[in-house]
N, C-alpha and C positions, 0 to 999 in steps of 0.2 A: 501513360494512367496518371490519374489522380491518385495520392496513396492516403487513406484513413481508417487503415485496418488496425493501428494501434498507436499509441504516443511515445515509441522507442523504435520508430524504423529508423529514424534518421542518426546519426553517429553520435558526437558531443557539442555541447557550445563554444565556441570558439576560444574564449577566453580561456575555459580547458587546455583545448590543444596547445594553443601561443604558449601554457606554463608549463607543460608535457616538454616542446622544446626549448626554454628557457633553463629548465632544472636539469636535461636529459644526460649530462654529462656531468653531474655531481653524486659523487661518492657518496652515498650513506649507507646505516646500517639496516637490517629487513626486519619483517615480523612485523610490523607498524610502531619501531622505536626511533623513526626517523623524527626531524625536525617538523616539518609539513604534517604528518598525522597527530604530531602532540599539540600544533596550531590549531589543525581543524577541531580537536576536539577540545579546545578552549573556547574556539568560537561559538561553537555548538552546545556546551555548558552556560553559555552566557547568552544565549538567544534562548536557551530553554528556563532559564531563570534559575537554574541549578548546579552550582560551582562546585557542589563533590560530586555531580551525575559521573558516572561510569561510561564509554565510548571506546565501541570494539566497531571495527570495520568488515565486512562481508563484502561477497560479490555480488551476490544476487538472492531474489526476495522467496524464492522455493526453499533456496537451501539456507537462508536466512532463518526463512519458520522453522524450518526444520531442526538446527541447532538452539533456537531459545526454547522452543517447547520441548525438543529433545533433553535439554539440562536443566529444566525447574520442573518436569514433572518425575516424579518415581514411577516405579516398573508397572505397578497396578494403576497409574491414573489415565485420565484421559482427559481431553481439552472440549471445554461445551465453543461452540461455533454457532451461527445462524449456518441453516440449511443449504443454502446461497454460499456462505464464504470460502474464500480460493482455497483454503485447506480443505474443503469439502467437495469441493469440486474439481478445480483445473490444478492440482498440484500430483497428480498422480497415484496417489495413495501415499504418499512419502510420509506422510507424521503415521500412518499403519506400517508403512514398511519400518519406521525405527521403530515398532513395537508398540503406537499409545495409541487408544482409539478417537476418532472424533466423534464426539458425541454432538448431534445435531439438534438444533432449539428452533422451531417455526420464527419467522421473519416477515416483516412489511416492509416493501421496497428495499430488500437487503441489509437489514437493524434487526439488532437486539433488542429487546427489551428489558429495563429493570424487573420488571414481572413477569417474564417468561424465564430468566434466570432462578429468579427467589422460586417461583414455582418449581423448576425444576428439581433444587437443590432441597426443597422441605418433601417434594414426593421421596426423592431420596433416601432423604436418612431417614422416613418415615416409615421407608421397606425394611419389613424384617431380615428381608433378605440382601440388607445392600451389602452386607461383606462377600456376598458369592458375583458382585456386579464387579463394573468397571468403575472406579472413583474417580467423581470430580475433581480435577485436580489444578485448572484454571481456566479462564474466559478469556476468549479470542475476539477480539472485533480487528474491521478493517475502517479508514477512516482515510478518504473516501471508501463506500464500501463496493461490492463487486457490480453496484448498479450506478456507481456516481452517486448516490446520496448522499447525506452527513449528518452525524450525530449533531445535537444543538449540544449545548455547555450543561444544561439542566440534565438531559439524555446520557451524558459517559459522568455525571456526579454522580447520578442516582444508580446506574453500574456497579460504580467505585464501591458506592456505599454499600450493596449486597457483597462485591467481591469481599468488603474488609469483614464485613459482619461473619463472612465465610471462613476468614484467614486461609481467600486464594488468589494467586498472583493476577492480574489484569493485563493482559498484554494486546497490543494495537499495532497493529499491520498498516504502516504507512507508505505502501510503493510509490500512492500519488499525494501523499502528503503536503507537497507544496502545492495541487490545482485544489485542495482543501483548505487552505490555511489562506490561501487568496481570493477566496471566492468572496464577494459582493455579500452574497446570503449568507455567510457566515458569524458564528458570536463565539467560534472555535478558535484561542490564540496555541502556538507551540508551547507557552507558560502552562495553558490548560491541560492542554496534554499529559505536559510533564509530570502536574500536580494530581491528574486523575490516576494514572497507569503505574504501572510496577518497571514496568519495559516497554518499550516501544523501538520503531525504528523508521527511521526519515529515508526517504527512498531518493536514490539517487539514479537510476538505470532509467526512471520512465520522466526523469524532471532534471535532463540536461547534463547527466554524466552519461560517458561512456560505460560505464558501469557501475556497480557497487549501491552498501546498502550502509546506514549508520545504525548502528544497535545500541538504544540508550536507557542504562538504567538509572532513572531518577534520583533515586538514593545509595541503593551499594548493588553490585552485580553479586551472582554466587561464587563462593568461594572457587578458586583457578578457572575461572570461565573462558579464558584464553587458551587452558590444558586442552577443556574439554571441545573448545572451537579446531585446533589443529587435529583432536582425536577423532574428528568427524571429516577430515581434510578440508577444510575448511579457511584454513589459515594461508593468506599469500604469503610469499617470501619477499615478493616485490611490492612490501606495504605502501611505499611511496605511492605508487599509482593510485588507491583509493585515498589518501593521506592529500594528493595535490587534488582530488576532484572535489573533496569536499570544504580543505581552506580555498579554492577557488569561490563555491558557492553560495558559503560563507563570508564571503567578503562583499562590502557592498551592499549587502541584504541581496544578491544577486538571484537566490534561490527563488523568493519570492516575485521578482519582479519579474522572470524569465516565466513564471509561471501564470502568469496574467495574462500572456498572450495565447496560451492554451484556452481560458476563459471566454478573454472575447471574442476568436475565431468560432468555440461551440455556439456562445450565443447567437453569433451572424446566424448561423448555418439552423440553430434548432427554430428560431425566429421563421425563415423562411419556410419551414417545415409546415408550419405551423398554419402562416397564411394560405400554404398550398394544399391544405387538409389532411397532411399526413398523421396517421394516430401514432401515440408515443405505445411502447409496453410500459414503461414509468418515467415519471417528471423527473430527468436529473440535473441539479445544478452544476455540478462540473463540465468535464471536458469530454465524457463519455455521450453520445448519444443514441438510444434506445428506438429504431424507430418500425414500425410494420409495413413491410411491403408486399404488393401481390407477386407471385412466384412468378407469373412470365413478364411483366417489369425488373424485375431480381437480376432474371439471367439476361436481361439486355443490357443492363445497368453493369455488371460484372465485366462486360466487354471493355468497361470505360474507366473502370472507377476498382480500387481494391478496397474491400472492407469487411469484418468480421461475421461472419455466421452466429447468432446467440440463442436461437429457440425457434422449434416449429410451433406456430400460433394454432395452425387447421390448414384442413389440405389445398388451399388456396393462397395461402398469409405465410411467411413467416416476419421472426426478428429478427433486426440485422442490426448492428454497433458500428457510426460510425466514430471516432477518437480523432480529435487533438493536441497539439502535444505545444513546446515550450518556442518549435519550427516553423509552424504548420501557416503557409503563405494565404494569404486574405484572396489572394488571387485564384488559389488553389480552392477554396470553399466560394467562392464566384462561380466557378467555372461549375463546381459541381450542383449549385443552385438551377444553374440555369440547365444544366442536364436533367434535372427533377422537374 
């Protein structure tokens, strides 16, 4: 079988596994207070251009979103997100489970616009009944988006400007941030992300780590944020497992260099699909390709390829996702192209 279901079906980059072996018998303190976590924090601060940033390590994306959003919002507040956002659709109501509503906004190819955010906030405060409503308490973006699309630097700056006008934190989900930053079509750097947002996370699970996400507060974290992490059952005793991974990923630019493989392999597959006349649900420049297949062909393809259902287009067609990763082999892409 050929696997294009997601970008985390492999384990970890060999450099991380080797570092685990090399450090396995070292005796280190817990809860992220070890030397590898501190080294990783310092490297991330340097990469972000934020020497005073607060950095925390968590295990997975849904956990990270729930902890960050739940920690920043007051009890009567919700989070503004695109209707296609990960917190809106694919996190099993984790945000609502914590007592906060996801306030969905219209999107274009998975992206929010500054105008949509501004319009929502204006209408909310113009509503004379807004004291009876869920207050917008922060704005959630993902980069790349759920559709693999990217914000431009100007788009991020415009949304940040709206958030600051209304004194709302801007949070960026970076589950696939490496693939966004390494994309040849982007003008957004890690320093831009840090400058525009109040908090974001650098995804490891989908970009070469066995597991783990690095939460970055470019200026200052809320008071006692680590305590709130533990309160939510998200503080790993063996914090070294996360610190070692990010220390490795942020050594010699490994995080971005391995991300380029996903983009190269996706570009080859995307070009082949285009040449063969397959229609796309959305034009993604990163490692997720959303293509529309006839249902009869889809079922035949499933006998040899693992991929993701995305959405029903009509009674005869379905949109599916092919995802490449830091570890995707070009020969597997070529084999998929032959099947197509």
